[in-house]
C-alpha positions, 0 to 999 in steps of 0.5 A: 500500500502506498505510504500516503494511502496508509497514512490516510487509512490510519487517520480515518481509523482514528476518527472512526474510533473517536466517533465511537467513543464520544458523548456530547451534551449541549445545553444551549445558550439560554440565560436560564440554568439547566442543571438537571442534565449535569446532575444526571451526568454526575450520577452516571460518572460516579456510578461507573456507567460512563467510561468514554470522553464527554464534551459538555457545553453548559451555557449558564448552567452550573457544571462545577460538579463535573468539570474536574472529572478526567473524562469531561471537557466542559465549556460554556460556549462553543462555536457552531463549526466546533459543535458540528465537528464534535457532533459528527464524532459522537456516538450519542448527542444529548441536547436541549430541545431547541428546534434549531439544535434538533434540526441540525442534529437530524440533518447531521444523521447522528443518534441524539436524544432531546432533553426539554427544559421545564418551566417548573424547575425555572429552566425556561419561561414556559414549556415550549421545548417540551411541546416541541419534543412531543411534536417531533416524537412521531419522526423518531426523535426520542426525548427524556425528562428523567435520568431513568428514561435516559439510562437505556439509551446510554448503551443503546443509542437510538438510530439517527432521525431519517426525515426532515423536521419542521422548517420555518413557520411550520413549527410555529403553526403546529405549536399554535394549533396543538397547544393553543391553551396556556400552561397551567400555573406551575409552582417552581421547585428545585429539581432533586435526583431520585434516591436511587440516583443520589449524588455522592456528598449530598 
């Protein structure tokens, strides 16, 4: 085999290996903290359920509990080209349920799970991310509200989405039609992990 082909094959193999061993979590840039997924990540790491590199884009959320872990690379903000590159190298992506992020992930043909922000925990002003997650569920897009729902997908990611998601005004029209009634008033409360997944030191 010519030397240049051998080098190219080696580089492709290295990329393929990296693709199989990266978990990417992106929580967006909303000014509201979204700490639940970070606490889930902490529980997964402390219970030995992850042994692969994790890239965490945490935005305004508090990532202190996982930043020192040797498997975790945590940054508040990342450029669009950088996150796209990391997504393509990931065996699974966990993303806040922003419609723009979901469309990008669907177009990238990578396995992903949506994590909707919920207003009752102060993660957003309303539950539009939950409504969006429900709206794309028929297209094969999975979403999780609890760590227990996420656990099966960690070892067995869902297949990539095989169809285009809402584009442009179609999403707004869908949400207005399906969820015309305002949310009931919710009492905000801090999220706490279930006892079976309590975080060490708490």
